[in-house]
C-alpha positions in Angstrom: -0.1 -0.1 0.1 1.5 3.3 -1.0 1.5 5.8 2.0 1.7 9.7 2.4 2.3 11.9 5.2 -0.5 14.2 6.4 0.2 16.8 9.0 -2.5 16.6 11.7 -2.8 19.0 14.7 -3.8 17.4 17.8 -3.9 18.6 21.5 -0.4 18.3 23.1 -2.1 15.9 25.7 -2.9 13.5 22.8 0.7 13.1 21.7 1.4 10.0 24.1 -1.6 8.1 22.8 -0.5 8.4 19.0 0.7 4.9 17.9 4.2 4.2 17.4 4.0 0.5 16.9 2.9 -0.6 13.4 -0.3 -2.7 14.7 -1.4 0.2 16.5 -1.0 2.4 13.4 -3.4 0.3 11.5 -6.1 0.5 14.2 -5.7 4.4 14.2 -6.0 4.3 10.5 -9.1 2.3 10.4 -10.6 4.4 13.1 -10.1 7.6 11.0 -12.1 6.0 8.2 -14.7 4.7 10.4 -16.9 7.8 10.2 -16.9 7.6 6.5 -17.8 3.9 6.6 -20.6 4.6 9.3 -22.1 7.5 7.2 -21.8 5.3 4.1 -19.5 7.6 2.2 -17.3 4.5 1.5 -18.0 0.9 2.2 -16.2 -1.6 4.4 -14.7 -3.3 1.4 -13.4 0.2 0.2 -12.1 0.9 3.6 -10.4 -2.4 3.8 -8.8 -1.9 0.5 -7.5 1.5 1.5 -5.9 -0.1 4.5 -4.4 -3.1 2.5 -6.6 -5.7 4.6 -9.5 -7.7 3.8 -12.9 -6.6 4.5 -13.5 -9.3 7.2 -10.2 -8.3 8.9 -11.5 -4.7 8.8 -15.0 -6.1 10.4 -12.8 -7.9 13.1 -10.7 -4.8 13.7 -14.0 -2.5 14.2 -15.5 -5.2 16.4 -12.4 -5.4 18.6 -12.8 -1.7 18.8 -16.5 -1.9 19.9 -18.2 -1.1 16.6 -20.6 -3.7 15.4 -21.0 -4.7 11.8 -24.8 -4.9 12.1 -26.2 -1.7 13.5 -29.8 -2.6 14.0 -31.9 -2.3 17.1 -34.2 -5.4 17.9 -37.4 -3.9 16.3 -35.5 -3.7 13.0 -34.4 -7.2 13.2 -38.1 -8.2 13.7 -39.2 -6.3 10.9 -36.6 -7.7 8.5 -37.6 -11.3 9.7 -41.4 -10.5 9.0 -40.6 -9.1 5.7 -38.5 -12.4 4.9 -41.3 -14.6 5.9 -43.8 -12.7 3.8 -41.6 -12.9 0.7 -40.8 -16.5 1.4 -44.4 -17.4 1.6 -45.4 -15.3 -1.6 -42.5 -16.9 -3.7 -43.3 -20.2 -2.3 -47.0 -20.0 -3.4 -45.9 -18.2 -6.7 -43.6 -21.1 -7.4 -46.5 -23.6 -6.5 -48.8 -22.1 -8.7 -46.4 -22.1 -11.8 -45.6 -25.7 -11.1 -49.2 -26.9 -11.3 -50.6 -24.2 -13.7 -52.9 -25.5 -16.7 -51.6 -22.5 -19.0 
């Protein structure tokens, strides 16, 4: 991965927390990209590509930092399941009708 240097002003008190180890640097770079992934400016896949890692490695890295890949509350999960069940029932009926149609 090609790198560039970007000068970033941070409070003096932050300096000790800026990574000096390579593995810490990857986490910090991923965290810089996280707001753009979260607001869907870029995808997880694109962010991973920028960082030179796989999408699954990025998802794991974010999970280790406390960011869930699936960002749904329980009511959204229930709504998705209900939609799936309705679609499954509709498609099942539709397939059944086509199989036994006299046309």
